[in-house]
C-alpha positions as CSV (number, residue, x, y, z in Angstrom):
1,M,-37.2,-52.3,-24.9
2,N,-39.3,-54.2,-22.4
3,T,-40.1,-52.9,-18.9
4,K,-37.9,-55.5,-17.3
5,N,-34.8,-54.3,-19.1
6,T,-35.7,-50.6,-18.4
7,I,-36.1,-51.4,-14.7
8,K,-32.7,-53.1,-14.6
9,I,-31.0,-50.2,-16.4
10,L,-32.6,-47.6,-14.1
11,G,-31.6,-49.7,-11.1
12,I,-28.0,-49.9,-12.3
13,L,-28.1,-46.1,-13.0
14,V,-29.4,-45.3,-9.5
15,I,-26.9,-47.6,-7.8
16,S,-24.0,-46.0,-9.8
17,I,-25.1,-42.5,-8.9
18,L,-25.3,-43.5,-5.2
19,F,-21.8,-44.9,-5.3
20,V,-20.4,-41.8,-7.0
21,G,-22.1,-39.5,-4.5
22,C,-20.9,-41.5,-1.5
23,G,-17.2,-41.4,-2.5
24,P,-14.6,-39.9,-0.2
25,Q,-14.7,-36.2,0.1
26,P,-11.5,-34.2,-0.7
27,K,-9.6,-33.3,2.4
28,P,-9.4,-29.6,3.2
29,P,-5.9,-28.1,2.8
30,I,-3.7,-28.3,5.9
31,Y,-2.8,-24.6,5.6
32,Q,-4.7,-21.6,4.4
33,W,-2.5,-19.5,2.0
34,G,-5.0,-16.9,0.8
35,S,-3.3,-14.5,-1.7
36,Y,0.2,-15.2,-0.3
37,T,1.9,-16.1,-3.6
38,K,0.7,-12.9,-5.4
39,S,1.4,-10.7,-2.4
40,S,4.9,-12.1,-1.8
41,S,5.8,-11.7,-5.5
42,E,4.6,-8.1,-5.6
43,F,6.5,-7.4,-2.3
44,F,9.8,-8.9,-3.5
45,H,9.5,-7.2,-6.9
46,G,8.8,-3.9,-5.2
47,Q,11.7,-4.0,-2.6
48,G,12.2,-0.7,-0.9
49,N,8.6,0.3,-1.7
50,P,6.9,1.1,1.7
51,E,3.4,0.5,0.1
52,A,4.4,-3.0,-1.0
53,L,5.8,-3.8,2.5
54,Q,2.6,-2.5,4.2
55,K,0.3,-4.4,1.7
56,H,2.3,-7.7,2.2
57,K,2.1,-7.2,6.0
58,D,-1.7,-6.8,5.7
59,V,-2.0,-9.9,3.6
60,L,0.0,-12.0,6.1
61,E,-2.1,-10.7,9.0
62,E,-5.2,-11.6,7.1
63,I,-4.0,-15.1,6.3
64,I,-2.9,-15.6,10.0
65,N,-6.2,-14.3,11.3
66,T,-8.3,-16.4,8.9
67,S,-6.3,-19.5,9.7
68,E,-6.6,-19.0,13.5
69,S,-10.3,-18.1,13.3
70,N,-11.0,-21.3,11.3
71,N,-8.9,-23.4,13.7
72,Q,-6.4,-24.2,11.0
73,R,-2.6,-24.2,11.5
74,V,-0.8,-21.2,10.3
75,A,1.6,-22.2,7.5
76,P,5.3,-22.6,8.6
77,G,7.2,-19.5,8.3
78,L,4.4,-17.0,8.1
79,Y,4.7,-15.8,11.8
80,A,8.5,-15.4,11.2
81,E,8.0,-13.5,7.9
82,L,5.4,-11.2,9.5
83,G,7.9,-10.7,12.4
84,Q,10.5,-9.6,9.9
85,L,8.1,-7.2,8.2
86,Y,7.3,-5.6,11.6
87,Y,11.0,-5.3,12.3
88,Q,11.5,-3.5,9.0
89,L,8.6,-1.2,10.0
90,G,10.4,-0.4,13.3
91,Q,7.9,-2.2,15.4
92,K,10.4,-4.3,17.3
93,E,8.1,-5.6,20.1
94,K,5.6,-7.0,17.6
95,A,8.5,-8.4,15.5
96,M,9.9,-10.3,18.5
97,A,6.4,-11.6,19.5
98,Y,5.8,-13.1,16.0
99,L,9.3,-14.6,15.9
100,E,8.8,-16.2,19.3
101,K,5.4,-17.4,18.2
102,E,7.0,-19.1,15.2
103,K,9.3,-20.9,17.6
104,T,6.4,-22.0,19.8
105,V,4.2,-23.3,17.0
106,Y,7.1,-24.8,15.0
107,P,9.9,-25.8,17.5
108,E,12.0,-27.1,14.6
109,S,12.5,-23.5,13.5
110,S,14.1,-22.6,16.8
111,K,17.7,-22.6,15.6
112,F,16.8,-20.4,12.6
113,I,14.7,-18.0,14.6
114,D,17.4,-17.8,17.3
115,Q,19.9,-16.8,14.6
116,I,17.5,-14.0,13.4
117,L,16.9,-12.9,17.0
118,K,20.7,-12.7,17.6
119,Q,21.1,-10.6,14.4
120,T,18.3,-8.2,15.3
121,E,19.7,-7.8,18.9
122,G,23.1,-7.2,17.5
123,S,21.9,-4.5,15.1
124,N,19.9,-3.0,18.0
125,N,23.0,-2.8,20.1
126,E,25.0,-1.1,17.3
127,K,22.5,1.8,17.0
């Protein structure tokens, strides 16, 4: 091979590498899910298990805190789910705060959250 061909091949190789390296970078995910899938599966398979409820609550709190600290949106439904877990743990004020936060962040969930709030208020009145 002569030097002219070698220079052409090296030039093409360098240009190819530059084009590949300058390609679009993948977009970061819109939401941060952490270990939600595993945690929710363990929680729903261990219904009635206080340890599973506490562990799932901790995972949701971690996901929410990580998302908020990284300036990412919290995935739809996570505030509401955490609110329901707090309700099950008897922490009604925290539960209501997270349900209201779900409505604020995702206004389209208002009707659903309002239904949950009515049900919880109704069960509170019965006790």
